[in-house]
N, CA, C and O atoms as CSV, one atom per row, in Angstrom:
chain,resi,resn,atom,element,x,y,z
A,1,MET,N,N,17.043,16.060,-1.042
A,1,MET,CA,C,18.285,16.728,-0.689
A,1,MET,C,C,18.352,17.802,-1.827
A,1,MET,O,O,19.058,18.787,-1.614
A,2,ARG,N,N,17.706,17.707,-2.970
A,2,ARG,CA,C,17.774,18.661,-3.874
A,2,ARG,C,C,17.156,19.999,-3.282
A,2,ARG,O,O,17.581,21.128,-3.524
A,3,GLN,N,N,16.033,19.665,-2.430
A,3,GLN,CA,C,15.299,20.841,-1.835
A,3,GLN,C,C,16.303,21.513,-0.773
A,3,GLN,O,O,16.440,22.735,-0.722
A,4,VAL,N,N,16.819,20.852,-0.142
A,4,VAL,CA,C,17.696,21.372,0.953
A,4,VAL,C,C,18.835,22.212,0.337
A,4,VAL,O,O,19.183,23.301,0.792
A,5,ALA,N,N,19.433,21.559,-0.832
A,5,ALA,CA,C,20.575,22.272,-1.326
A,5,ALA,C,C,20.049,23.511,-1.956
A,5,ALA,O,O,20.841,24.426,-2.181
A,6,ALA,N,N,18.730,23.638,-2.278
A,6,ALA,CA,C,18.305,24.843,-3.171
A,6,ALA,C,C,17.829,25.912,-2.161
A,6,ALA,O,O,17.625,27.057,-2.565
A,7,LEU,N,N,17.633,25.562,-0.780
A,7,LEU,CA,C,17.326,26.527,0.322
A,7,LEU,C,C,18.064,27.788,0.177
A,7,LEU,O,O,19.226,27.687,-0.215
A,8,ASP,N,N,17.582,28.997,0.430
A,8,ASP,CA,C,18.132,30.314,0.442
A,8,ASP,C,C,18.639,30.528,1.774
A,8,ASP,O,O,18.255,31.482,2.450
A,9,GLU,N,N,19.542,29.628,2.215
A,9,GLU,CA,C,19.940,29.604,3.525
A,9,GLU,C,C,21.430,29.489,3.830
A,9,GLU,O,O,21.926,28.781,2.954
A,10,PRO,N,N,22.392,29.908,4.748
A,10,PRO,CA,C,23.722,29.623,4.776
A,10,PRO,C,C,23.945,28.190,4.604
A,10,PRO,O,O,23.042,27.375,4.792
A,11,ALA,N,N,25.206,27.842,4.226
A,11,ALA,CA,C,25.641,26.569,4.137
A,11,ALA,C,C,25.391,25.894,5.455
A,11,ALA,O,O,24.738,24.851,5.435
A,12,ASP,N,N,25.827,26.360,6.584
A,12,ASP,CA,C,25.635,25.654,7.867
A,12,ASP,C,C,24.250,25.375,8.101
A,12,ASP,O,O,24.087,24.253,8.581
A,13,VAL,N,N,23.077,26.107,7.895
A,13,VAL,CA,C,21.838,25.771,7.881
A,13,VAL,C,C,21.301,24.665,7.042
A,13,VAL,O,O,20.466,23.872,7.479
A,14,ARG,N,N,21.780,24.616,5.843
A,14,ARG,CA,C,21.460,23.666,4.890
A,14,ARG,C,C,22.034,22.391,5.255
A,14,ARG,O,O,21.326,21.385,5.206
A,15,LEU,N,N,23.356,22.321,5.648
A,15,LEU,CA,C,23.924,21.052,5.949
A,15,LEU,C,C,23.409,20.481,7.226
A,15,LEU,O,O,23.224,19.268,7.323
A,16,TYR,N,N,23.155,21.352,8.272
A,16,TYR,CA,C,22.322,20.843,9.325
A,16,TYR,C,C,21.047,20.025,9.167
A,16,TYR,O,O,20.750,18.967,9.722
A,17,THR,N,N,20.299,20.812,8.208
A,17,THR,CA,C,19.012,20.430,7.758
A,17,THR,C,C,19.174,19.112,7.223
A,17,THR,O,O,18.440,18.196,7.594
A,18,PHE,N,N,20.175,18.934,6.290
A,18,PHE,CA,C,20.461,17.464,5.543
A,18,PHE,C,C,20.771,16.506,6.545
A,18,PHE,O,O,20.252,15.391,6.502
A,19,CYS,N,N,21.697,16.880,7.592
A,19,CYS,CA,C,22.195,15.820,8.475
A,19,CYS,C,C,21.014,15.398,9.434
A,19,CYS,O,O,20.938,14.247,9.864
A,20,ARG,N,N,20.229,16.239,9.704
A,20,ARG,CA,C,19.169,15.909,10.726
A,20,ARG,C,C,18.166,15.054,10.047
A,20,ARG,O,O,17.755,14.021,10.577
A,21,TRP,N,N,17.777,15.450,8.925
A,21,TRP,CA,C,16.783,14.738,8.010
A,21,TRP,C,C,17.231,13.264,7.653
A,21,TRP,O,O,16.479,12.289,7.658
A,22,ALA,N,N,18.680,13.260,7.317
A,22,ALA,CA,C,19.254,11.993,6.816
A,22,ALA,C,C,19.418,10.938,7.949
A,22,ALA,O,O,19.543,9.734,7.726
A,23,MET,N,N,19.404,11.557,9.299
A,23,MET,CA,C,19.711,10.624,10.432
A,23,MET,C,C,18.281,10.064,10.970
A,23,MET,O,O,18.258,8.987,11.566
A,24,VAL,N,N,17.258,10.704,10.784
A,24,VAL,CA,C,15.884,10.298,11.061
A,24,VAL,C,C,15.554,9.505,10.073
A,24,VAL,O,O,15.116,8.417,10.447
A,25,HIS,N,N,15.630,9.723,8.569
A,25,HIS,CA,C,15.404,8.775,7.658
A,25,HIS,C,C,15.939,7.616,7.562
A,25,HIS,O,O,15.301,6.669,7.102
A,26,VAL,N,N,17.244,7.498,7.997
A,26,VAL,CA,C,17.972,6.240,7.911
A,26,VAL,C,C,17.695,5.485,9.030
A,26,VAL,O,O,17.697,4.264,8.867
A,27,VAL,N,N,17.427,5.977,10.271
A,27,VAL,CA,C,16.987,5.120,11.376
A,27,VAL,C,C,15.551,4.640,11.190
A,27,VAL,O,O,15.332,3.439,11.355
A,28,THR,N,N,14.671,5.362,10.903
A,28,THR,CA,C,13.318,4.962,10.706
A,28,THR,C,C,12.835,4.284,9.534
A,28,THR,O,O,11.672,3.900,9.407
A,29,SER,N,N,13.848,4.126,8.583
A,29,SER,CA,C,13.320,3.484,7.396
A,29,SER,C,C,13.266,1.935,7.709
A,29,SER,O,O,14.062,1.430,8.500
A,30,PRO,N,N,12.288,1.201,7.053
A,30,PRO,CA,C,12.156,-0.268,7.347
A,30,PRO,C,C,13.380,-1.015,6.643
A,30,PRO,O,O,13.660,-2.190,6.881
A,31,TYR,N,N,14.056,-0.226,5.778
A,31,TYR,CA,C,15.237,-0.906,4.996
A,31,TYR,C,C,16.590,-0.612,5.877
A,31,TYR,O,O,16.701,0.265,6.733
A,32,GLN,N,N,17.531,-1.496,5.489
A,32,GLN,CA,C,18.934,-1.141,5.841
A,32,GLN,C,C,19.591,-0.357,4.970
A,32,GLN,O,O,20.193,-0.881,4.032
A,33,LEU,N,N,19.579,1.021,5.143
A,33,LEU,CA,C,20.088,1.977,3.913
A,33,LEU,C,C,21.331,2.298,4.239
A,33,LEU,O,O,21.916,2.903,3.341
A,34,VAL,N,N,22.057,2.074,5.385
A,34,VAL,CA,C,23.398,2.428,5.637
A,34,VAL,C,C,24.462,1.820,4.576
A,34,VAL,O,O,25.533,2.362,4.304
A,35,GLY,N,N,23.928,0.441,3.949
A,35,GLY,CA,C,24.746,-0.198,3.016
A,35,GLY,C,C,24.821,0.419,1.780
A,35,GLY,O,O,25.624,0.103,0.903
A,36,LEU,N,N,23.841,1.454,1.687
A,36,LEU,CA,C,23.800,1.967,0.122
A,36,LEU,C,C,24.864,2.908,-0.180
A,36,LEU,O,O,25.056,3.268,-1.341
A,37,MET,N,N,25.624,3.363,0.862
A,37,MET,CA,C,26.790,4.163,0.766
A,37,MET,C,C,28.057,3.592,0.591
A,37,MET,O,O,29.114,4.154,0.877
A,38,ASP,N,N,27.928,2.365,0.076
A,38,ASP,CA,C,29.187,1.582,-0.135
A,38,ASP,C,C,29.292,1.296,-1.618
A,38,ASP,O,O,28.394,0.716,-2.229
A,39,TYR,N,N,30.625,1.800,-2.285
A,39,TYR,CA,C,30.665,1.779,-3.661
A,39,TYR,C,C,30.602,0.507,-4.274
A,39,TYR,O,O,30.147,0.337,-5.406
A,40,ASP,N,N,31.165,-0.620,-3.365
A,40,ASP,CA,C,31.125,-2.077,-3.899
A,40,ASP,C,C,29.526,-2.489,-4.258
A,40,ASP,O,O,29.280,-3.101,-5.298
A,41,PHE,N,N,28.551,-2.138,-3.393
A,41,PHE,CA,C,27.299,-2.246,-3.697
A,41,PHE,C,C,26.824,-1.324,-4.879
A,41,PHE,O,O,26.106,-1.792,-5.764
A,42,LEU,N,N,27.181,-0.168,-4.887
A,42,LEU,CA,C,26.667,0.742,-5.734
A,42,LEU,C,C,27.022,0.587,-7.183
A,42,LEU,O,O,26.433,1.137,-8.113
A,43,ASN,N,N,28.219,-0.355,-7.288
A,43,ASN,CA,C,28.705,-0.700,-8.748
A,43,ASN,C,C,28.378,-2.048,-9.179
A,43,ASN,O,O,28.645,-2.605,-10.243
A,44,SER,N,N,27.644,-2.544,-7.984
A,44,SER,CA,C,27.151,-4.032,-8.311
A,44,SER,C,C,25.765,-3.767,-9.205
A,44,SER,O,O,25.213,-2.677,-9.351
A,45,ILE,N,N,25.356,-5.015,-9.750
A,45,ILE,CA,C,24.103,-4.824,-10.526
A,45,ILE,C,C,22.853,-4.479,-9.586
A,45,ILE,O,O,21.933,-3.762,-9.978
A,46,ASP,N,N,22.895,-4.984,-8.463
A,46,ASP,CA,C,21.730,-4.746,-7.580
A,46,ASP,C,C,21.800,-3.363,-7.235
A,46,ASP,O,O,20.772,-2.778,-6.895
A,47,GLY,N,N,23.119,-2.660,-7.294
A,47,GLY,CA,C,23.255,-1.315,-6.921
A,47,GLY,C,C,23.017,-0.041,-7.840
A,47,GLY,O,O,22.852,1.114,-7.447
A,48,GLN,N,N,23.035,-0.474,-9.071
A,48,GLN,CA,C,22.694,0.256,-10.307
A,48,GLN,C,C,21.528,1.211,-10.168
A,48,GLN,O,O,21.552,2.338,-10.663
A,49,HIS,N,N,20.545,0.746,-9.505
A,49,HIS,CA,C,19.429,1.599,-9.338
A,49,HIS,C,C,19.406,2.838,-8.306
A,49,HIS,O,O,18.663,3.818,-8.362
A,50,TRP,N,N,20.404,2.555,-7.349
A,50,TRP,CA,C,20.697,3.667,-6.307
A,50,TRP,C,C,21.786,4.564,-6.754
A,50,TRP,O,O,21.803,5.707,-6.296
A,51,LEU,N,N,22.778,4.156,-7.667
A,51,LEU,CA,C,23.847,4.897,-7.889
A,51,LEU,C,C,23.462,6.480,-8.393
A,51,LEU,O,O,24.054,7.464,-7.949
A,52,PRO,N,N,22.653,6.532,-9.134
A,52,PRO,CA,C,22.305,7.979,-9.681
A,52,PRO,C,C,21.895,8.821,-8.447
A,52,PRO,O,O,22.246,9.984,-8.249
A,53,ARG,N,N,21.133,8.099,-7.674
A,53,ARG,CA,C,20.473,8.742,-6.529
A,53,ARG,C,C,21.744,9.192,-5.602
A,53,ARG,O,O,21.887,10.357,-5.232
A,54,PHE,N,N,22.438,8.385,-5.348
A,54,PHE,CA,C,23.741,8.538,-4.359
A,54,PHE,C,C,24.697,9.504,-5.039
A,54,PHE,O,O,25.252,10.329,-4.313
A,55,GLU,N,N,24.957,9.505,-6.327
A,55,GLU,CA,C,25.696,10.532,-6.819
A,55,GLU,C,C,25.104,11.895,-6.996
A,55,GLU,O,O,25.901,12.822,-7.139
A,56,ALA,N,N,23.898,12.138,-7.006
A,56,ALA,CA,C,23.259,13.362,-6.743
A,56,ALA,C,C,23.240,13.736,-5.186
A,56,ALA,O,O,23.610,14.880,-4.925
A,57,ILE,N,N,22.948,13.115,-4.379
A,57,ILE,CA,C,23.043,13.510,-2.983
A,57,ILE,C,C,24.799,13.914,-2.727
A,57,ILE,O,O,25.168,14.870,-2.046
A,58,THR,N,N,25.677,12.999,-3.403
A,58,THR,CA,C,27.067,13.439,-3.242
A,58,THR,C,C,27.247,14.833,-3.701
A,58,THR,O,O,27.819,15.659,-2.989
A,59,ARG,N,N,26.789,15.111,-4.837
A,59,ARG,CA,C,27.037,16.476,-5.528
A,59,ARG,C,C,26.435,17.511,-4.530
A,59,ARG,O,O,27.142,18.385,-4.028
A,60,TYR,N,N,25.318,17.403,-4.303
A,60,TYR,CA,C,24.459,18.367,-3.325
A,60,TYR,C,C,25.216,18.660,-2.072
A,60,TYR,O,O,25.339,19.787,-1.591
A,61,LEU,N,N,25.730,17.524,-1.565
A,61,LEU,CA,C,26.421,17.613,-0.201
A,61,LEU,C,C,27.712,18.269,-0.523
A,61,LEU,O,O,28.080,19.155,0.248
A,62,ARG,N,N,28.471,17.966,-1.563
A,62,ARG,CA,C,29.635,18.525,-1.897
A,62,ARG,C,C,29.508,20.154,-2.115
A,62,ARG,O,O,30.341,20.931,-1.649
A,63,ASP,N,N,28.602,20.487,-2.722
A,63,ASP,CA,C,28.194,21.789,-3.156
A,63,ASP,C,C,27.879,22.726,-2.030
A,63,ASP,O,O,28.135,23.923,-2.160
A,64,ILE,N,N,27.325,22.244,-0.900
A,64,ILE,CA,C,26.897,22.754,0.343
A,64,ILE,C,C,28.237,22.942,1.191
A,64,ILE,O,O,28.490,24.023,1.722
A,65,ILE,N,N,29.013,21.927,1.284
A,65,ILE,CA,C,30.376,21.894,2.051
A,65,ILE,C,C,31.155,22.937,1.391
A,65,ILE,O,O,31.573,23.902,2.031
A,66,THR,N,N,31.421,22.756,-0.151
A,66,THR,CA,C,32.192,23.932,-0.861
A,66,THR,C,C,31.920,25.199,-0.658
A,66,THR,O,O,32.803,26.053,-0.576
A,67,ASP,N,N,30.563,25.466,-0.550
A,67,ASP,CA,C,29.951,26.934,-0.312
A,67,ASP,C,C,30.432,27.345,1.072
A,67,ASP,O,O,30.940,28.454,1.233
A,68,GLY,N,N,30.294,26.519,2.037
A,68,GLY,CA,C,30.520,26.763,3.490
A,68,GLY,C,C,31.840,27.001,3.615
A,68,GLY,O,O,32.129,27.956,4.335
A,69,VAL,N,N,32.861,26.305,3.038
A,69,VAL,CA,C,34.244,26.629,3.156
A,69,VAL,C,C,34.586,27.852,2.477
A,69,VAL,O,O,35.149,28.787,3.046
A,70,ALA,N,N,34.216,27.853,1.145
A,70,ALA,CA,C,34.420,29.078,0.543
A,70,ALA,C,C,33.937,30.525,1.138
A,70,ALA,O,O,34.549,31.581,0.972
A,71,SER,N,N,32.758,30.366,1.840
A,71,SER,CA,C,32.172,31.607,2.558
A,71,SER,C,C,32.797,31.845,4.004
A,71,SER,O,O,32.659,32.892,4.636
A,72,GLY,N,N,33.412,30.872,4.381
A,72,GLY,CA,C,34.126,31.216,5.649
A,72,GLY,C,C,33.388,30.516,6.877
A,72,GLY,O,O,33.870,30.440,8.008
A,73,VAL,N,N,32.016,29.963,6.446
A,73,VAL,CA,C,31.083,29.615,7.541
A,73,VAL,C,C,31.848,28.099,8.300
A,73,VAL,O,O,31.817,27.753,9.482
A,74,PHE,N,N,32.480,27.443,7.157
A,74,PHE,CA,C,32.994,26.261,7.790
A,74,PHE,C,C,34.563,26.344,7.788
A,74,PHE,O,O,35.134,27.191,7.101
A,75,ILE,N,N,35.183,25.532,8.498
A,75,ILE,CA,C,36.888,25.584,8.591
A,75,ILE,C,C,37.362,25.364,7.334
A,75,ILE,O,O,36.799,24.672,6.486
A,76,ASN,N,N,38.601,26.066,7.182
A,76,ASN,CA,C,39.242,25.964,5.985
A,76,ASN,C,C,40.136,24.528,5.880
A,76,ASN,O,O,41.299,24.238,6.160
A,77,GLU,N,N,39.058,23.834,5.365
A,77,GLU,CA,C,39.572,22.217,5.114
A,77,GLU,C,C,39.074,21.859,3.585
A,77,GLU,O,O,38.233,22.468,2.924
A,78,ASP,N,N,39.856,20.664,3.203
A,78,ASP,CA,C,39.444,20.321,1.876
A,78,ASP,C,C,37.899,19.758,1.869
A,78,ASP,O,O,37.564,18.791,2.553
A,79,PRO,N,N,37.047,20.441,1.058
A,79,PRO,CA,C,35.603,20.032,0.989
A,79,PRO,C,C,35.307,18.475,1.009
A,79,PRO,O,O,34.438,17.940,1.698
A,80,GLU,N,N,36.124,17.878,0.190
A,80,GLU,CA,C,35.805,16.337,0.138
A,80,GLU,C,C,36.375,15.697,1.291
A,80,GLU,O,O,35.860,14.626,1.611
A,81,PHE,N,N,37.297,16.113,1.957
A,81,PHE,CA,C,37.531,15.517,3.421
A,81,PHE,C,C,36.430,15.901,4.340
A,81,PHE,O,O,36.129,15.115,5.237
A,82,ILE,N,N,35.888,16.867,4.230
A,82,ILE,CA,C,34.758,17.116,5.335
A,82,ILE,C,C,33.699,16.489,4.816
A,82,ILE,O,O,32.906,16.083,5.665
A,83,ARG,N,N,33.371,16.233,3.481
A,83,ARG,CA,C,32.140,15.390,3.042
A,83,ARG,C,C,32.266,13.905,3.483
A,83,ARG,O,O,31.283,13.248,3.825
A,84,LEU,N,N,33.481,13.435,3.457
A,84,LEU,CA,C,33.778,11.995,3.768
A,84,LEU,C,C,33.412,11.963,5.365
A,84,LEU,O,O,32.763,11.039,5.857
A,85,MET,N,N,33.820,12.891,5.990
A,85,MET,CA,C,33.630,12.805,7.622
A,85,MET,C,C,32.169,13.057,7.949
A,85,MET,O,O,31.699,12.633,9.006
A,86,VAL,N,N,31.410,13.757,7.043
A,86,VAL,CA,C,29.967,13.870,7.502
A,86,VAL,C,C,29.465,12.606,7.008
A,86,VAL,O,O,28.725,12.008,7.789
A,87,VAL,N,N,29.702,12.054,5.874
A,87,VAL,CA,C,29.093,10.677,5.590
A,87,VAL,C,C,29.510,9.557,6.658
A,87,VAL,O,O,28.671,8.714,6.975
A,88,GLY,N,N,30.761,9.536,7.204
A,88,GLY,CA,C,31.174,8.624,7.970
A,88,GLY,C,C,30.517,8.771,9.349
A,88,GLY,O,O,30.277,7.770,10.024
A,89,SER,N,N,30.209,10.078,9.798
A,89,SER,CA,C,29.454,10.376,10.765
A,89,SER,C,C,27.906,9.855,10.787
A,89,SER,O,O,27.366,9.224,11.696
A,90,LEU,N,N,27.364,10.257,9.618
A,90,LEU,CA,C,26.013,9.569,9.488
A,90,LEU,C,C,25.952,8.101,9.515
A,90,LEU,O,O,24.975,7.598,10.069
A,91,ASN,N,N,26.878,7.312,8.982
A,91,ASN,CA,C,26.857,5.806,9.262
A,91,ASN,C,C,27.047,5.590,10.587
A,91,ASN,O,O,26.220,4.878,11.158
A,92,ALA,N,N,28.090,6.116,11.296
A,92,ALA,CA,C,28.506,5.826,12.691
A,92,ALA,C,C,27.149,5.855,13.388
A,92,ALA,O,O,26.813,4.855,14.022
A,93,HIS,N,N,26.217,7.073,13.319
A,93,HIS,CA,C,24.982,7.395,13.882
A,93,HIS,C,C,24.010,6.285,13.769
A,93,HIS,O,O,23.457,5.818,14.765
A,94,HIS,N,N,23.751,5.772,12.327
A,94,HIS,CA,C,22.961,4.665,12.423
A,94,HIS,C,C,23.448,3.617,13.276
A,94,HIS,O,O,22.757,3.201,14.206
A,95,ARG,N,N,24.593,3.159,13.022
A,95,ARG,CA,C,25.163,2.067,13.812
A,95,ARG,C,C,24.846,2.211,15.285
A,95,ARG,O,O,24.211,1.352,15.898
A,96,ILE,N,N,25.338,3.399,15.874
A,96,ILE,CA,C,25.181,3.610,17.242
A,96,ILE,C,C,23.554,3.438,17.464
A,96,ILE,O,O,23.209,2.747,18.423
A,97,LYS,N,N,22.631,3.974,16.708
A,97,LYS,CA,C,21.256,4.000,17.156
A,97,LYS,C,C,20.586,2.683,17.039
A,97,LYS,O,O,19.552,2.438,17.659
A,98,THR,N,N,21.235,1.729,16.156
A,98,THR,CA,C,20.647,0.468,15.977
A,98,THR,C,C,21.195,-0.426,17.089
A,98,THR,O,O,20.568,-1.407,17.489
A,99,MET,N,N,22.245,-0.100,17.518
A,99,MET,CA,C,22.849,-1.062,18.690
A,99,MET,C,C,22.462,-0.601,20.086
A,99,MET,O,O,22.273,-1.402,21.002
A,100,ALA,N,N,22.348,0.734,20.220
A,100,ALA,CA,C,21.897,1.208,21.546
A,100,ALA,C,C,20.859,2.378,21.371
A,100,ALA,O,O,21.217,3.550,21.482
A,101,PRO,N,N,19.753,2.072,21.134
A,101,PRO,CA,C,18.744,3.274,21.028
A,101,PRO,C,C,18.637,3.997,22.564
A,101,PRO,O,O,18.616,3.322,23.594
A,102,SER,N,N,18.582,5.256,22.550
A,102,SER,CA,C,18.623,5.915,23.760
A,102,SER,C,C,17.574,7.029,23.719
A,102,SER,O,O,16.541,6.797,24.347
A,103,GLU,N,N,17.666,8.135,23.116
A,103,GLU,CA,C,16.546,9.099,22.939
A,103,GLU,C,C,15.616,8.948,22.133
A,103,GLU,O,O,15.531,7.808,21.675
A,104,THR,N,N,14.700,9.859,21.702
A,104,THR,CA,C,13.726,9.674,20.557
A,104,THR,C,C,14.585,9.825,19.482
A,104,THR,O,O,15.683,10.357,19.641
A,105,VAL,N,N,14.150,9.351,18.237
A,105,VAL,CA,C,14.812,9.424,17.041
A,105,VAL,C,C,15.238,10.916,16.663
A,105,VAL,O,O,16.337,11.129,16.151
A,106,GLU,N,N,14.330,11.943,16.935
A,106,GLU,CA,C,14.513,13.246,16.659
A,106,GLU,C,C,15.579,13.804,17.369
A,106,GLU,O,O,16.437,14.468,16.787
A,107,LEU,N,N,15.612,13.562,18.787
A,107,LEU,CA,C,16.686,14.012,19.492
A,107,LEU,C,C,17.884,13.580,19.378
A,107,LEU,O,O,18.873,14.263,19.641
A,108,ASP,N,N,17.914,12.244,18.920
A,108,ASP,CA,C,19.285,11.546,18.616
A,108,ASP,C,C,19.882,12.453,17.362
A,108,ASP,O,O,21.011,12.943,17.338
A,109,ALA,N,N,18.830,12.574,16.280
A,109,ALA,CA,C,19.328,13.073,15.186
A,109,ALA,C,C,19.835,14.705,15.302
A,109,ALA,O,O,20.784,15.192,14.687
A,110,GLU,N,N,19.005,15.353,16.190
A,110,GLU,CA,C,19.758,16.782,16.588
A,110,GLU,C,C,20.891,16.578,17.155
A,110,GLU,O,O,21.799,17.297,16.739
A,111,LYS,N,N,21.202,15.696,18.126
A,111,LYS,CA,C,22.524,15.642,18.742
A,111,LYS,C,C,23.637,15.382,17.678
A,111,LYS,O,O,24.741,15.921,17.766
A,112,GLY,N,N,23.305,14.560,16.705
A,112,GLY,CA,C,24.217,13.853,15.761
A,112,GLY,C,C,24.503,15.142,14.815
A,112,GLY,O,O,25.641,15.437,14.451
A,113,ALA,N,N,23.499,15.777,14.509
A,113,ALA,CA,C,23.639,16.996,13.700
A,113,ALA,C,C,24.584,18.043,14.230
A,113,ALA,O,O,25.464,18.579,13.558
A,114,ASP,N,N,24.290,18.313,15.647
A,114,ASP,CA,C,25.117,19.218,16.369
A,114,ASP,C,C,26.651,18.791,16.538
A,114,ASP,O,O,27.563,19.611,16.652
A,115,TYR,N,N,26.795,17.594,16.540
A,115,TYR,CA,C,28.290,17.147,16.875
A,115,TYR,C,C,28.783,17.279,15.233
A,115,TYR,O,O,29.905,17.729,15.001
A,116,ILE,N,N,28.036,16.932,14.303
A,116,ILE,CA,C,28.933,17.120,12.822
A,116,ILE,C,C,29.072,18.602,12.666
A,116,ILE,O,O,30.166,18.996,12.263
A,117,LEU,N,N,28.361,19.280,12.860
A,117,LEU,CA,C,28.354,20.958,12.628
A,117,LEU,C,C,29.242,21.574,13.620
A,117,LEU,O,O,29.906,22.539,13.241
A,118,ARG,N,N,29.357,21.168,14.829
A,118,ARG,CA,C,30.301,21.549,15.802
A,118,ARG,C,C,31.707,21.328,15.340
A,118,ARG,O,O,32.567,22.157,15.637
A,119,ALA,N,N,31.976,20.363,14.697
A,119,ALA,CA,C,33.211,19.993,14.164
A,119,ALA,C,C,33.937,20.737,13.108
A,119,ALA,O,O,35.158,20.802,12.967
A,120,ILE,N,N,32.816,21.407,12.231
A,120,ILE,CA,C,33.286,21.929,11.029
A,120,ILE,C,C,32.991,23.340,10.924
A,120,ILE,O,O,33.590,24.051,10.117
A,121,MET,N,N,31.863,23.892,11.902
A,121,MET,CA,C,31.890,25.278,11.730
A,121,MET,C,C,33.110,26.012,12.303
A,121,MET,O,O,33.800,25.649,13.256
A,122,ALA,N,N,33.273,27.288,11.428
A,122,ALA,CA,C,34.353,28.340,11.999
A,122,ALA,C,C,34.063,28.817,13.143
A,122,ALA,O,O,34.965,29.149,13.913
A,123,ASP,N,N,32.846,28.933,13.446
A,123,ASP,CA,C,32.455,29.849,14.617
A,123,ASP,C,C,31.188,28.785,15.047
A,123,ASP,O,O,30.066,28.730,14.544
A,124,SER,N,N,31.769,27.945,16.169
A,124,SER,CA,C,30.596,27.058,16.642
A,124,SER,C,C,29.706,27.498,17.758
A,124,SER,O,O,28.830,26.796,18.263
A,125,THR,N,N,30.048,28.886,18.144
A,125,THR,CA,C,28.960,29.598,18.975
A,125,THR,C,C,27.811,30.103,18.484
A,125,THR,O,O,26.964,30.731,19.120
A,126,ARG,N,N,27.794,29.747,17.057
A,126,ARG,CA,C,26.579,29.950,16.334
A,126,ARG,C,C,25.735,28.708,16.161
A,126,ARG,O,O,24.735,28.796,15.449
A,127,LEU,N,N,26.000,27.696,16.671
A,127,LEU,CA,C,25.225,26.372,16.593
A,127,LEU,C,C,23.681,26.516,16.979
A,127,LEU,O,O,22.803,26.093,16.227
A,128,ASP,N,N,23.431,27.077,18.080
A,128,ASP,CA,C,21.955,27.255,18.472
A,128,ASP,C,C,21.373,27.916,17.367
A,128,ASP,O,O,20.410,27.329,16.873
A,129,SER,N,N,21.745,29.106,16.796
A,129,SER,CA,C,20.972,29.801,15.801
A,129,SER,C,C,20.748,28.867,14.529
A,129,SER,O,O,19.730,28.796,13.840
A,130,VAL,N,N,22.018,28.123,14.374
A,130,VAL,CA,C,21.974,27.344,13.129
A,130,VAL,C,C,20.832,26.157,13.195
A,130,VAL,O,O,20.131,25.842,12.232
A,131,ARG,N,N,20.773,25.584,14.438
A,131,ARG,CA,C,19.903,24.657,14.696
A,131,ARG,C,C,18.550,24.967,14.629
A,131,ARG,O,O,17.754,24.187,14.108
A,132,ASN,N,N,18.111,26.357,15.251
A,132,ASN,CA,C,16.826,26.754,15.161
A,132,ASN,C,C,16.459,27.380,13.615
A,132,ASN,O,O,15.308,27.382,13.180
A,133,ALA,N,N,17.460,27.834,12.969
A,133,ALA,CA,C,16.968,28.210,11.394
A,133,ALA,C,C,16.810,26.971,10.726
A,133,ALA,O,O,16.031,27.025,9.774
A,134,SER,N,N,17.325,25.873,10.952
A,134,SER,CA,C,17.262,24.616,10.431
A,134,SER,C,C,15.763,23.958,10.629
A,134,SER,O,O,15.277,23.344,9.679
A,135,LEU,N,N,15.219,24.054,11.547
A,135,LEU,CA,C,13.997,23.536,11.856
A,135,LEU,C,C,12.667,24.026,10.860
A,135,LEU,O,O,11.722,23.317,10.513
A,136,LYS,N,N,12.879,25.268,10.568
A,136,LYS,CA,C,11.846,25.786,9.882
A,136,LYS,C,C,11.812,25.079,8.276
A,136,LYS,O,O,10.766,24.602,7.835
A,137,PRO,N,N,12.876,25.083,7.617
A,137,PRO,CA,C,12.862,24.743,6.258
A,137,PRO,C,C,12.731,23.157,6.150
A,137,PRO,O,O,12.250,22.604,5.161
A,138,ALA,N,N,13.237,22.445,7.339
A,138,ALA,CA,C,13.019,21.013,7.392
A,138,ALA,C,C,11.711,20.466,7.765
A,138,ALA,O,O,11.368,19.329,7.442
A,139,GLY,N,N,10.802,21.467,8.609
A,139,GLY,CA,C,9.492,21.066,8.940
A,139,GLY,C,C,9.579,20.243,10.153
A,139,GLY,O,O,8.624,19.509,10.404
A,140,PHE,N,N,10.741,20.266,11.054
A,140,PHE,CA,C,10.843,19.587,12.253
A,140,PHE,C,C,10.371,20.341,13.335
A,140,PHE,O,O,10.487,21.566,13.361
A,141,VAL,N,N,9.745,19.564,14.402
A,141,VAL,CA,C,9.330,20.446,15.671
A,141,VAL,C,C,10.704,20.475,16.636
A,141,VAL,O,O,11.454,19.505,16.746
A,142,ALA,N,N,10.861,21.519,17.187
A,142,ALA,CA,C,11.714,21.799,18.057
A,142,ALA,C,C,11.556,20.817,19.428
A,142,ALA,O,O,10.524,20.632,20.072
A,143,SER,N,N,12.704,20.329,19.637
A,143,SER,CA,C,12.637,19.246,20.832
A,143,SER,C,C,12.805,19.861,22.120
A,143,SER,O,O,12.780,19.174,23.141
């Protein structure tokens, strides 16, 4: 996430890149990662190992979203509310993918990132260009 946050790209491209990467990573992991986003777990003894990583990801995500709201790329909404909606969508994507796998992991991740960005972009007609721009820094192959 640090690398995504540091990209010299607009906030929408950075957020799309992160969302797509996160969806692929969580679904293809041999571990059940969705539970790591729960503060009950993170504050437990077992979760202490993951807490610094989660907090860093939260900071990077918050910074990207705050930048997007401030620059007018995202809708004028509380950045923390947007962050919570993004995290909720990522969790929902994991549950949907494990219950009813459909497309390839990459195509599902692209659809999920499209859904998230379409909801928060100030100008969603730019979605295709944001998606295409996000493929280069993420190292994804266009589907």
